N, CA, C and O of each residue as an XYZ file, in Angstrom:
864
protein
N       5.594      5.552     -8.747
C       6.159      5.668     -7.399
C       7.596      6.227     -7.428
O       8.026      6.872     -6.472
N       8.330      5.980     -8.515
C       9.674      6.515     -8.618
C       9.643      8.044     -8.647
O      10.519      8.702     -8.086
N       8.627      8.599     -9.305
C       8.503     10.055     -9.356
C       8.256     10.629     -7.964
O       8.786     11.685     -7.621
N       7.451      9.932     -7.165
C       7.213     10.384     -5.787
C       8.514     10.378     -4.991
O       8.786     11.306     -4.229
N       9.312      9.336     -5.168
C      10.578      9.262     -4.451
C      11.531     10.371     -4.876
O      12.279     10.894     -4.050
N      11.511     10.735     -6.159
C      12.338     11.859     -6.617
C      11.890     13.156     -5.943
O      12.715     13.947     -5.487
N      10.567     13.363     -5.887
C      10.042     14.554     -5.211
C      10.441     14.571     -3.735
O      10.777     15.618     -3.183
N      10.398     13.393     -3.105
C      10.752     13.308     -1.685
C      12.221     13.667     -1.462
O      12.555     14.360     -0.501
N      13.097     13.194     -2.354
C      14.509     13.522     -2.212
C      14.745     15.016     -2.398
O      15.510     15.626     -1.651
N      14.079     15.609     -3.405
C      14.198     17.051     -3.607
C      13.702     17.817     -2.376
O      14.302     18.809     -1.962
N      12.595     17.336     -1.800
C      12.030     18.012     -0.623
C      12.997     17.915      0.566
O      13.182     18.891      1.292
N      13.614     16.739      0.766
C      14.546     16.567      1.886
C      15.745     17.501      1.745
O      16.167     18.116      2.725
N      16.300     17.614      0.530
C      17.441     18.510      0.307
C      17.034     19.960      0.539
O      17.778     20.725      1.154
N      15.872     20.336      0.056
C      15.430     21.724      0.164
C      15.143     22.113      1.613
O      15.497     23.211      2.043
N      14.498     21.210      2.372
C      14.201     21.532      3.773
C      15.481     21.629      4.602
O      15.559     22.424      5.538
N      16.488     20.816      4.255
C      17.763     20.918      4.969
C      18.411     22.275      4.705
O      18.954     22.892      5.621
N      18.355     22.741      3.458
C      18.916     24.051      3.124
C      18.123     25.178      3.788
O      18.697     26.159      4.260
N      16.788     25.023      3.818
C      15.952     26.041      4.472
C      16.304     26.140      5.956
O      16.417     27.237      6.502
N      16.475     24.985      6.604
C      16.808     24.973      8.036
C      18.127     25.690      8.296
O      18.249     26.465      9.245
N      19.120     25.421      7.436
C      20.423     26.068      7.616
C      20.312     27.584      7.424
O      20.916     28.343      8.182
N      19.556     28.029      6.430
C      19.445     29.455      6.157
C      18.648     30.180      7.245
O      18.950     31.326      7.577
N      17.632     29.514      7.798
C      16.878     30.129      8.900
C      17.809     30.392     10.083
O      17.691     31.421     10.747
N      18.737     29.465     10.349
C      19.693     29.672     11.430
C      20.613     30.854     11.180
O      21.091     31.482     12.124
N      20.867     31.165      9.891
C      21.742     32.292      9.552
C      21.009     33.630      9.594
O      21.623     34.675      9.811
N      19.687     33.591      9.384
C      18.922     34.853      9.342
C      19.031     35.606     10.658
O      19.174     36.829     10.662
N      18.967     34.889     11.777
C      18.958     35.525     13.098
C      20.219     36.358     13.318
O      20.170     37.373     14.013
N      21.350     35.944     12.735
C      22.632     36.605     12.992
C      23.076     37.482     11.827
O      24.137     38.102     11.898
N      22.289     37.547     10.758
C      22.645     38.376      9.611
C      22.013     39.757      9.748
O      21.115     39.969     10.563
N      22.492     40.673      8.947
C      21.937     42.026      8.974
C      22.083     42.647      7.593
O      22.857     42.178      6.758
N      21.319     43.717      7.374
C      21.440     44.467      6.142
C      21.037     43.671      4.912
O      20.047     42.939      4.917
N      21.843     43.834      3.838
C      21.535     43.202      2.547
C      21.592     41.677      2.638
O      20.803     40.979      2.000
N      22.536     41.168      3.437
C      22.640     39.718      3.568
C      21.375     39.122      4.184
O      20.880     38.081      3.751
N      20.867     39.815      5.210
C      19.644     39.328      5.872
C      18.455     39.366      4.910
O      17.667     38.423      4.853
N      18.332     40.454      4.162
C      17.221     40.553      3.209
C      17.307     39.465      2.136
O      16.293     38.897      1.730
N      18.535     39.183      1.683
C      18.711     38.136      0.672
C      18.338     36.760      1.226
O      17.690     35.960      0.551
N      18.760     36.499      2.468
C      18.412     35.222      3.087
C      16.901     35.070      3.225
O      16.353     34.005      2.942
N      16.234     36.125      3.657
C      14.772     36.073      3.803
C      14.110     35.824      2.457
O      13.169     35.037      2.365
N      14.595     36.489      1.412
C      14.027     36.294      0.078
C      14.248     34.864     -0.408
O      13.349     34.257     -0.991
N      15.453     34.323     -0.166
C      15.753     32.949     -0.586
C      14.869     31.944      0.138
O      14.342     31.017     -0.477
N      14.707     32.131      1.453
C      13.890     31.179      2.224
C      12.433     31.263      1.784
O      11.750     30.244      1.688
N      11.956     32.489      1.514
C      10.586     32.642      1.004
C      10.391     31.838     -0.280
O       9.407     31.115     -0.436
N      11.344     31.980     -1.186
C      11.244     31.278     -2.463
C      11.320     29.759     -2.271
O      10.564     29.014     -2.894
N      12.231     29.306     -1.411
C      12.392     27.870     -1.202
C      11.182     27.259     -0.489
O      10.812     26.116     -0.756
N      10.575     28.020      0.408
C       9.360     27.515      1.058
C       8.232     27.345      0.043
O       7.473     26.378      0.111
N       8.122     28.283     -0.896
C       7.104     28.146     -1.940
C       7.400     26.939     -2.832
O       6.492     26.187     -3.186
N       8.668     26.760     -3.191
C       9.027     25.625     -4.040
C       8.790     24.294     -3.312
O       8.314     23.330     -3.911
N       9.124     24.249     -2.022
C       8.910     23.008     -1.272
C       7.421     22.707     -1.120
O       7.009     21.547     -1.126
N       6.611     23.775     -0.984
C       5.159     23.557     -0.916
C       4.633     23.013     -2.246
O       3.752     22.154     -2.264
N       5.169     23.510     -3.345
C       4.774     22.985     -4.655
C       5.175     21.516     -4.800
O       4.445     20.731     -5.406
N       6.324     21.145     -4.250
C       6.730     19.740     -4.274
C       5.734     18.872     -3.516
O       5.379     17.783     -3.966
N       5.283     19.366     -2.357
C       4.290     18.607     -1.588
C       2.983     18.475     -2.358
O       2.329     17.433     -2.303
N       2.603     19.525     -3.073
C       1.384     19.443     -3.878
C       1.547     18.428     -5.004
O       0.609     17.696     -5.317
N       2.732     18.378     -5.617
C       2.988     17.389     -6.668
C       2.944     15.967     -6.109
O       2.415     15.055     -6.744
N       3.513     15.789     -4.899
C       3.459     14.469     -4.255
C       2.012     14.058     -4.011
O       1.640     12.907     -4.240
N       1.193     15.011     -3.541
C      -0.221     14.710     -3.297
C      -0.942     14.297     -4.572
O      -1.778     13.394     -4.551
N      -0.621     14.957     -5.684
C      -1.263     14.595     -6.961
C      -0.827     13.206     -7.419
O      -1.636     12.432     -7.930
N       0.457     12.894     -7.233
C       0.945     11.573     -7.653
C       0.347     10.454     -6.792
O       0.102      9.353     -7.283
N       0.114     10.742     -5.509
C      -0.429      9.723     -4.608
C      -1.817      9.282     -5.075
O      -2.198      8.126     -4.890
N      -2.565     10.197     -5.675
C      -3.917      9.850     -6.138
C      -3.903      8.791     -7.237
O      -4.900      8.101     -7.447
N      -2.778      8.659     -7.938
C      -2.717      7.743     -9.083
C      -2.090      6.397     -8.749
O      -2.022      5.527     -9.617
N      -1.628      6.200     -7.512
C      -1.001      4.924     -7.166
C      -2.070      3.950     -6.686
O      -3.169      4.376     -6.331
N      -1.768      2.633     -6.668
C      -2.756      1.633     -6.238
C      -3.247      1.886     -4.813
O      -2.535      2.452     -3.983
N      -4.466      1.457     -4.553
C      -5.111      1.708     -3.260
C      -4.329      1.086     -2.113
O      -4.269      1.667     -1.030
N      -3.724     -0.090     -2.325
C      -3.054     -0.791     -1.218
C      -1.768     -0.090     -0.778
O      -1.286     -0.345      0.325
N      -1.197      0.790     -1.614
C       0.015      1.521     -1.242
C      -0.274      2.976     -0.891
O       0.616      3.685     -0.422
N      -1.503      3.427     -1.110
C      -1.809      4.844     -0.954
C      -1.726      5.301      0.495
O      -1.293      6.423      0.760
N      -2.136      4.450      1.444
C      -2.176      4.856      2.858
C      -0.777      5.188      3.382
O      -0.600      6.167      4.106
N       0.215      4.373      3.015
C       1.575      4.612      3.508
C       2.130      5.921      2.967
O       2.740      6.691      3.708
N       1.921      6.176      1.678
C       2.408      7.420      1.090
C       1.662      8.633      1.651
O       2.252      9.699      1.830
N       0.380      8.473      1.923
C      -0.387      9.578      2.510
C       0.136      9.924      3.897
O       0.209     11.097      4.261
N       0.498      8.905      4.671
C       1.059      9.141      6.000
C       2.377      9.900      5.907
O       2.634     10.804      6.701
N       3.206      9.535      4.942
C       4.470     10.242      4.761
C       4.231     11.694      4.337
O       4.930     12.601      4.789
N       3.243     11.906      3.471
C       2.931     13.271      3.044
C       2.477     14.123      4.227
O       2.840     15.295      4.321
N       1.693     13.546      5.122
C       1.257     14.289      6.313
C       2.453     14.704      7.166
O       2.472     15.797      7.732
N       3.451     13.820      7.254
C       4.662     14.154      8.013
C       5.402     15.317      7.347
O       5.875     16.229      8.026
N       5.498     15.278      6.011
C       6.165     16.358      5.293
C       5.441     17.690      5.507
O       6.075     18.724      5.716
N       4.125     17.652      5.452
C       3.355     18.881      5.617
C       3.521     19.451      7.024
O       3.607     20.666      7.199
N       3.567     18.573      8.023
C       3.787     19.041      9.396
C       5.174     19.663      9.531
O       5.345     20.679     10.204
N       6.163     19.042      8.885
C       7.519     19.591      8.920
C       7.578     20.941      8.218
O       8.270     21.850      8.677
N       6.849     21.081      7.099
C       6.834     22.351      6.372
C       6.232     23.468      7.233
O       6.746     24.586      7.241
N       5.155     23.172      7.952
C       4.540     24.168      8.829
C       5.506     24.583      9.938
O       5.557     25.753     10.317
N       6.272     23.619     10.457
C       7.247     23.944     11.501
C       8.327     24.871     10.953
O       8.727     25.829     11.615
N       8.799     24.580      9.730
C       9.804     25.448      9.107
C       9.242     26.853      8.881
O       9.942     27.845      9.089
N       7.991     26.937      8.458
C       7.358     28.237      8.241
C       7.305     29.036      9.544
O       7.565     30.239      9.552
N       6.968     28.359     10.643
C       6.896     29.029     11.935
C       8.282     29.490     12.390
O       8.428     30.598     12.907
N       9.296     28.647     12.200
C      10.658     29.033     12.568
C      11.136     30.210     11.725
O      11.839     31.092     12.217
N      10.748     30.215     10.455
C      11.119     31.331      9.579
C      10.491     32.632     10.060
O      11.148     33.672     10.100
N       9.220     32.566     10.421
C       8.535     33.757     10.936
C       9.194     34.248     12.225
O       9.363     35.451     12.425
N       9.560     33.315     13.088
C      10.220     33.699     14.339
C      11.569     34.353     14.065
O      11.940     35.329     14.716
N      12.305     33.802     13.086
C      13.626     34.349     12.764
C      13.506     35.758     12.179
O      14.364     36.604     12.431
N      12.451     36.019     11.401
C      12.287     37.343     10.788
C      12.015     38.427     11.823
O      12.453     39.566     11.662
N      11.293     38.074     12.885
C      10.940     39.092     13.896
C      11.944     39.128     15.028
O      11.834     39.974     15.915
N      12.935     38.221     15.024
C      13.855     38.140     16.161
C      14.658     39.419     16.323
O      14.961     39.822     17.446
N      15.010     40.067     15.205
C      15.835     41.267     15.279
C      15.016     42.544     15.107
O      15.583     43.635     15.037
N      13.701     42.425     15.037
C      12.876     43.618     14.861
C      12.183     44.028     16.154
O      11.285     44.870     16.131
N      12.588     43.443     17.284
C      11.977     43.783     18.569
C      12.380     45.203     18.983
O      13.436     45.717     18.612
N      11.508     45.792     19.748
C      11.764     47.168     20.191
C      12.996     47.225     21.068
O      13.249     46.336     21.881
N      13.773     48.311     20.880
C      14.935     48.510     21.720
C      16.167     47.812     21.228
O      17.176     47.801     21.932
N      16.136     47.225     20.043
C      17.311     46.523     19.543
C      18.346     47.544     19.083
O      18.005     48.511     18.403
N      19.599     47.334     19.448
C      20.690     48.215     19.071
C      21.783     47.380     18.459
O      22.236     46.416     19.076
N      22.230     47.726     17.238
C      23.235     46.921     16.555
C      24.553     46.923     17.279
O      25.378     46.035     17.064
N      24.775     47.918     18.150
C      26.039     47.955     18.868
C      26.170     46.807     19.852
O      27.270     46.506     20.317
N      25.021     46.147     20.182
C      25.077     45.009     21.098
C      25.933     43.904     20.524
O      26.611     43.196     21.270
N      25.917     43.739     19.190
C      26.726     42.694     18.567
C      28.211     42.910     18.842
O      28.957     41.956     19.066
N      28.634     44.189     18.823
C      30.042     44.461     19.080
C      30.371     44.309     20.557
O      31.471     43.896     20.925
N      29.378     44.656     21.415
C      29.612     44.629     22.850
C      29.649     43.200     23.397
O      30.401     42.893     24.322
N      28.819     42.335     22.806
C      28.688     40.967     23.350
C      28.949     39.949     22.252
O      28.136     39.056     22.017
N      30.076     40.086     21.587
C      30.389     39.217     20.447
C      30.496     37.754     20.856
O      30.047     36.866     20.132
N      31.089     37.509     22.011
C      31.270     36.129     22.458
C      29.932     35.469     22.721
O      29.727     34.303     22.384
N      29.004     36.235     23.339
C      27.680     35.688     23.603
C      26.952     35.327     22.332
O      26.280     34.298     22.267
N      27.082     36.184     21.298
C      26.438     35.898     20.017
C      27.008     34.628     19.412
O      26.260     33.805     18.885
N      28.332     34.455     19.480
C      28.945     33.255     18.924
C      28.441     31.994     19.626
O      28.149     30.990     18.976
N      28.344     32.050     20.930
C      27.845     30.900     21.674
C      26.392     30.604     21.301
O      26.002     29.448     21.131
N      25.590     31.684     21.175
C      24.186     31.493     20.804
C      24.080     30.896     19.410
O      23.227     30.047     19.149
N      24.955     31.348     18.516
C      24.944     30.813     17.158
C      25.305     29.336     17.156
O      24.681     28.540     16.454
N      26.304     28.974     17.935
C      26.679     27.562     18.027
C      25.520     26.727     18.555
O      25.234     25.640     18.053
N      24.849     27.271     19.596
C      23.724     26.520     20.174
C      22.614     26.335     19.150
O      22.026     25.258     19.040
N      22.333     27.402     18.399
C      21.268     27.295     17.394
C      21.648     26.309     16.286
O      20.810     25.539     15.817
N      22.901     26.340     15.880
C      23.345     25.404     14.846
C      23.243     23.961     15.331
O      22.846     23.067     14.584
N      23.611     23.750     16.603
C      23.487     22.402     17.159
C      22.026     21.973     17.232
O      21.680     20.833     16.921
N      21.169     22.917     17.653
C      19.730     22.598     17.716
C      19.199     22.262     16.329
O      18.445     21.303     16.162
N      19.594     23.054     15.334
C      19.137     22.782     13.967
C      19.648     21.439     13.464
O      18.935     20.705     12.780
N      20.904     21.127     13.814
C      21.461     19.833     13.393
C      20.700     18.681     14.019
O      20.347     17.715     13.343
N      20.448     18.793     15.337
C      19.691     17.734     16.005
C      18.289     17.609     15.429
O      17.777     16.502     15.262
N      17.663     18.757     15.122
C      16.326     18.740     14.550
C      16.323     18.072     13.174
O      15.421     17.304     12.841
N      17.350     18.384     12.387
C      17.459     17.759     11.069
C      17.674     16.255     11.191
O      17.121     15.481     10.409
N      18.488     15.833     12.184
C      18.713     14.406     12.390
C      17.425     13.704     12.804
O      17.116     12.615     12.321
N      16.661     14.355     13.723
C      15.398     13.753     14.137
C      14.430     13.655     12.961
O      13.737     12.652     12.794
N      14.393     14.721     12.143
C      13.512     14.693     10.970
C      13.925     13.598     10.008
O      13.086     12.875      9.471
N      15.262     13.482      9.792
C      15.754     12.442      8.884
C      15.410     11.047      9.402
O      14.998     10.174      8.639
N      15.588     10.850     10.722
C      15.247      9.542     11.303
C      13.764      9.257     11.183
O      13.356      8.131     10.899
N      12.955     10.296     11.404
C      11.500     10.110     11.297
C      11.097      9.751      9.873
O      10.264      8.873      9.648
N      11.713     10.456      8.905
C      11.406     10.160      7.498
C      11.865      8.753      7.130
O      11.178      8.039      6.399
N      13.034      8.358      7.640
C      13.523      6.997      7.364
C      12.586      5.954      7.958
O      12.282      4.942      7.326
N      12.126      6.217      9.200
C      11.187      5.276      9.824
C       9.880      5.201      9.037
O       9.325      4.121      8.829
N       9.395      6.380      8.599
C       8.154      6.390      7.822
C       8.333      5.633      6.503
O       7.443      4.902      6.070
N       9.496      5.820      5.874
C       9.753      5.112      4.607
C       9.847      3.610      4.847
O       9.320      2.816      4.068
N      10.533      3.217      5.949
C      10.661      1.791      6.257
C       9.280      1.165      6.510
O       8.992      0.059      6.052
N       8.432      1.899      7.251
C       7.089      1.390      7.530
C       6.292      1.253      6.244
O       5.560      0.282      6.050
N       6.444      2.242      5.369
C       5.693      2.174      4.100
C       6.162      0.998      3.248
O       5.353      0.332      2.602
N       7.488      0.741      3.251
C       8.012     -0.398      2.486
C       7.507     -1.716      3.066
O       7.107     -2.621      2.333
N       7.533     -1.808      4.411
C       7.026     -3.025      5.051
C       5.543     -3.216      4.764
O       5.086     -4.331      4.512
N       4.787     -2.101      4.805
C       3.354     -2.188      4.503
C       3.121     -2.651      3.074
O       2.236     -3.462      2.804
N       3.931     -2.122      2.167
C       3.795     -2.522      0.757
C       4.138     -4.002      0.579
O       3.480     -4.710     -0.183
N       5.183     -4.469      1.295
C       5.558     -5.880      1.209
C       4.455     -6.774      1.768
O       4.141     -7.819      1.197
N       3.871     -6.355      2.889
C       2.776     -7.139      3.473
C       1.594     -7.182      2.515
O       0.982     -8.233      2.321
N       1.270     -6.024      1.910
C       0.166     -5.993      0.946
C       0.424     -6.892     -0.242
O      -0.480     -7.576     -0.722
N       1.684     -6.890     -0.727
C       2.042     -7.759     -1.855
C       1.897     -9.223     -1.469
O       1.397    -10.030     -2.253
N       2.337     -9.566     -0.254
C       2.237    -10.958      0.195
C       0.785    -11.381      0.351
O       0.413    -12.500     -0.002
N      -0.041    -10.469      0.887
C      -1.473    -10.781      1.036
C      -2.117    -11.013     -0.324
O      -2.910    -11.939     -0.493
N      -1.775    -10.175     -1.285
C      -2.328    -10.347     -2.628
C      -1.874    -11.662     -3.244
O      -2.646    -12.343     -3.917
N      -0.592    -12.018     -3.003
C      -0.098    -13.294     -3.530
C      -0.830    -14.474     -2.887
O      -1.191    -15.436     -3.565
N      -1.045    -14.387     -1.560
C      -1.781    -15.462     -0.876
C      -3.213    -15.569     -1.398
O      -3.721    -16.668     -1.620
N      -3.847    -14.432     -1.590
C      -5.219    -14.443     -2.111
C      -5.259    -15.024     -3.516
O      -6.197    -15.738     -3.871
N      -4.245    -14.720     -4.313
C      -4.193    -15.265     -5.672
C      -4.035    -16.790     -5.637
O      -4.681    -17.500     -6.407
N      -3.174    -17.288     -4.739
C      -2.995    -18.738     -4.609
C      -4.282    -19.405     -4.129
O      -4.664    -20.465     -4.627
N      -4.948    -18.775     -3.158
C      -6.197    -19.347     -2.664
C      -7.263    -19.371     -3.758
O      -8.043    -20.320     -3.854
N      -7.291    -18.324     -4.578
C      -8.263    -18.300     -5.675
C      -7.976    -19.413     -6.673
O      -8.896    -20.072     -7.157
N      -6.688    -19.624     -6.981
C      -6.333    -20.709     -7.892
C      -6.712    -22.065     -7.300
O      -7.204    -22.944     -8.008
N      -6.479    -22.229     -5.987
C      -6.846    -23.501     -5.332
C      -8.353    -23.723     -5.406
O      -8.808    -24.831     -5.691
N      -9.121    -22.673     -5.149
C     -10.587    -22.781     -5.212
C     -11.033    -23.122     -6.630
O     -11.931    -23.943     -6.817
N     -10.414    -22.499     -7.624
C     -10.777    -22.776     -9.012
C     -10.455    -24.219     -9.387
O     -11.231    -24.884    -10.073
N      -9.279    -24.699     -8.919
C      -8.949    -26.102     -9.204
C      -9.935    -27.050     -8.526
O     -10.371    -28.031     -9.130
N     -10.288    -26.758     -7.264
C     -11.254    -27.609     -6.558
C     -12.611    -27.587     -7.260
O     -13.278    -28.616     -7.366
N     -13.015    -26.411     -7.736
C     -14.280    -26.305     -8.454
C     -14.243    -27.126     -9.750
O     -15.226    -27.765    -10.123
N     -13.092    -27.095    -10.423
C     -12.954    -27.889    -11.641
C     -13.032    -29.379    -11.350
O     -13.665    -30.131    -12.091
N     -12.378    -29.810    -10.250
C     -12.450    -31.231     -9.896
C     -13.878    -31.632     -9.521
O     -14.323    -32.728     -9.861
N     -14.598    -30.748     -8.822
C     -15.986    -31.054     -8.483
C     -16.839    -31.202     -9.737
O     -17.703    -32.075     -9.813
N     -16.587    -30.336    -10.724
C     -17.334    -30.452    -11.970
C     -17.035    -31.780    -12.651
O     -17.940    -32.451    -13.147
N     -15.747    -32.159    -12.671
C     -15.392    -33.437    -13.283
C     -16.021    -34.603    -12.528
O     -16.514    -35.549    -13.142
N     -16.006    -34.537    -11.195
C     -16.613    -35.606    -10.391
C     -18.109    -35.697    -10.651
O     -18.660    -36.792    -10.767
N     -18.770    -34.538    -10.742
C     -20.201    -34.523    -11.023
C     -20.498    -35.128    -12.394
O     -21.467    -35.867    -12.566
N     -19.643    -34.798    -13.364
C     -19.836    -35.374    -14.705
C     -19.643    -36.888    -14.672
O     -20.400    -37.624    -15.304
N     -18.615    -37.364    -13.924
C     -18.386    -38.804    -13.815
C     -19.569    -39.495    -13.141
O     -19.982    -40.574    -13.565
N     -20.113    -38.877    -12.093
C     -21.270    -39.466    -11.414
C     -22.482    -39.534    -12.337
O     -23.247    -40.498    -12.303
N     -22.648    -38.509    -13.155
C     -23.778    -38.517    -14.096
C     -23.622    -39.640    -15.106
O     -24.582    -40.347    -15.413
N     -22.391    -39.804    -15.628
C     -22.168    -40.907    -16.579
C     -22.378    -42.257    -15.903
O     -22.985    -43.154    -16.487
N     -21.879    -42.410    -14.676
C     -22.059    -43.683    -13.965
C     -23.536    -43.969    -13.720
O     -23.986    -45.107    -13.847
N     -24.294    -42.916    -13.365
C     -25.726    -43.099    -13.134
C     -26.437    -43.547    -14.402
O     -27.300    -44.423    -14.360
N     -26.073    -42.945    -15.531
C     -26.706    -43.353    -16.797
C     -26.347    -44.794    -17.148
O     -27.208    -45.547    -17.604
N     -25.091    -45.190    -16.944
C     -24.680    -46.572    -17.239
C     -25.409    -47.552    -16.335
O     -25.866    -48.599    -16.794
N     -25.524    -47.214    -15.027
C     -26.206    -48.101    -14.078
C     -27.681    -48.256    -14.438
O     -28.222    -49.360    -14.379
N     -28.337    -47.147    -14.814
C     -29.753    -47.225    -15.216
C     -29.917    -48.085    -16.458
O     -30.881    -48.841    -16.577
N     -28.974    -47.967    -17.379
C     -29.041    -48.783    -18.593
C     -28.881    -50.265    -18.269
O     -29.574    -51.107    -18.840
N     -27.975    -50.579    -17.361
C     -27.762    -51.980    -16.964
C     -29.003    -52.540    -16.257
O     -29.382    -53.692    -16.466
N     -29.632    -51.697    -15.411
C     -30.839    -52.159    -14.711
C     -31.959    -52.443    -15.705
O     -32.643    -53.461    -15.600
N     -32.145    -51.551    -16.663
C     -33.179    -51.761    -17.676
C     -32.914    -53.023    -18.487
O     -33.837    -53.778    -18.791
N     -31.660    -53.248    -18.834
C     -31.313    -54.443    -19.593
C     -31.578    -55.709    -18.771
O     -32.111    -56.693    -19.285
N     -31.196    -55.670    -17.475
C     -31.428    -56.838    -16.614
C     -32.919    -57.122    -16.477
O     -33.325    -58.284    -16.451
N     -33.747    -56.069    -16.388
C     -35.195    -56.265    -16.268
C     -35.766    -56.870    -17.551
O     -36.639    -57.738    -17.511
N     -35.254    -56.392    -18.692
C     -35.736    -56.976    -19.962
C     -35.360    -58.449    -20.052
O     -36.175    -59.285    -20.443
N     -34.121    -58.760    -19.686
C     -33.689    -60.167    -19.745
C     -34.496    -61.035    -18.774
O     -34.854    -62.172    -19.080
N     -34.772    -60.460    -17.587
C     -35.574    -61.227    -16.625
C     -36.988    -61.467    -17.156
O     -37.544    -62.554    -16.997
N     -37.559    -60.447    -17.785
C     -38.900    -60.605    -18.358
C     -38.904    -61.675    -19.450
O     -39.813    -62.502    -19.522
N     -37.879    -61.645    -20.294
C     -37.785    -62.660    -21.367
C     -37.641    -64.051    -20.762
O     -38.243    -65.013    -21.240
N     -36.842    -64.143    -19.712
C     -36.654    -65.451    -19.072
C     -37.963    -65.964    -18.496
O     -38.282    -67.145    -18.634
N     -38.727    -65.081    -17.847
C     -40.026    -65.497    -17.286
C     -40.949    -65.964    -18.401
O     -41.644    -66.970    -18.252
N     -40.962    -65.240    -19.523
C     -41.819    -65.637    -20.656
C     -41.405    -67.006    -21.180
O     -42.260    -67.838    -21.481
N     -40.104    -67.245    -21.291
C     -39.627    -68.543    -21.793
C     -40.019    -69.659    -20.840
O     -40.446    -70.728    -21.276
N     -39.874    -69.416    -19.526
C     -40.229    -70.456    -18.536
C     -41.722    -70.759    -18.604
O     -42.134    -71.918    -18.573
N     -42.527    -69.701    -18.698
C     -43.978    -69.916    -18.793
C     -44.331    -70.685    -20.058
O     -45.188    -71.568    -20.023
N     -43.686    -70.367    -21.169
C     -43.960    -71.061    -22.427
C     -43.598    -72.537    -22.325
O     -44.350    -73.405    -22.769
N     -42.433    -72.813    -21.731
C     -42.031    -74.219    -21.551
C     -43.016    -74.960    -20.666
O     -43.383    -76.102    -20.940
N     -43.441    -74.288    -19.592
C     -44.399    -74.916    -18.690
C     -45.708    -75.221    -19.410
O     -46.278    -76.296    -19.221
N     -46.190    -74.297    -20.227
C     -47.414    -74.541    -20.987
C     -47.231    -75.683    -21.973
O     -48.137    -76.495    -22.164
N     -46.087    -75.746    -22.587
C     -45.837    -76.840    -23.551
C     -45.857    -78.187    -22.832
O     -46.410    -79.161    -23.343
N     -45.254    -78.236    -21.650
C     -45.246    -79.497    -20.895
C     -46.670    -79.906    -20.508
O     -47.039    -81.075    -20.620
N     -47.458    -78.945    -20.056
C     -48.839    -79.257    -19.655
C     -49.636    -79.759    -20.856
O     -50.385    -80.730    -20.759
N     -49.463    -79.089    -21.972
C     -50.192    -79.521    -23.179
C     -49.727    -80.901    -23.633
O     -50.533    -81.718    -24.079
N     -48.455    -81.151    -23.520
C     -47.939    -82.457    -23.919
C     -48.531    -83.555    -23.032
O     -48.945    -84.595    -23.544
N     -48.578    -83.348    -21.726
C     -49.140    -84.343    -20.810
C     -50.625    -84.535    -21.082
O     -51.140    -85.653    -21.066
N     -51.299    -83.415    -21.331
C     -52.729    -83.513    -21.565
C     -53.014    -84.331    -22.826
O     -53.894    -85.191    -22.816
N     -52.305    -84.082    -23.871
C     -52.574    -84.825    -25.123
C     -52.124    -86.280    -25.022
O     -52.689    -87.159    -25.673
N     -51.102    -86.527    -24.200
C     -50.669    -87.926    -24.056
C     -51.692    -88.743    -23.264
O     -51.845    -89.935    -23.530
N     -52.381    -88.155    -22.324
C     -53.388    -88.848    -21.526
C     -54.654    -89.079    -22.349
O     -55.300    -90.124    -22.261
N     -54.977    -88.084    -23.136
C     -56.172    -88.221    -23.960
C     -55.954    -89.320    -24.988
O     -56.845    -89.601    -25.790
C-alpha cells in the first residue's frame, strides 16, 4: 500500500504541473507553445502510466481494502480524462480561422485579464480536485479502519465460540464420567441387595428347620 501512496503523490504533483502548463499554452506562441504542448503530451503519458501502475498494485492488496483504492483510482482516471480534454481545447484555441497575432498587441489588457481569469479557474479547479482526493483518501482510511475493527470483532467472536465449544466438550466428558460412576453404584447396590435377600432367606430357612426338628 505504501507503493500505491507513492504513485498517488507522484500523480498529484504531475497533474498540478499539467494544469499549470495547459493554462500557459493558450497564451504562448511559436517555439514556446510547441515546447509546452510536447511537455504536456509527455506528462499525460507518464501520468497515465502511473494510473496503470496503481491499478496493477490494487490487484495485489487484500480484498477488504481493494474497494476504497479502486474508487480512488476511478477518480484519478476521471481527472486524467478532464485534463486530456482541456489540453485538446488549449491546442485548438489559437488555431481557429481568422486568428491574427496582431490582436495580442491591440488588446493586451484583455489578454492579461483573460489570463488571470484562467489562472484563477485553474487554481480553483486544483483546489477542488485536492479536496476531492483528500475526501476520497479519508473515506478509504475510515473504510479500512472499519474493516479492521470488523475483523477484530469476528476474531474475538470466533475465540469465544471456540472457548464455549471447549467447555461443552469438558462438560460432556464430565457427564459421561458421572453417568458411568452412577451406573456402577447402581449395579453395586443391586448386588448388595441381592446378597441381603439371599442371607435373609437362608436365615429364615434355618429358623424353620430348627423349629421343625425341635417339634419332632
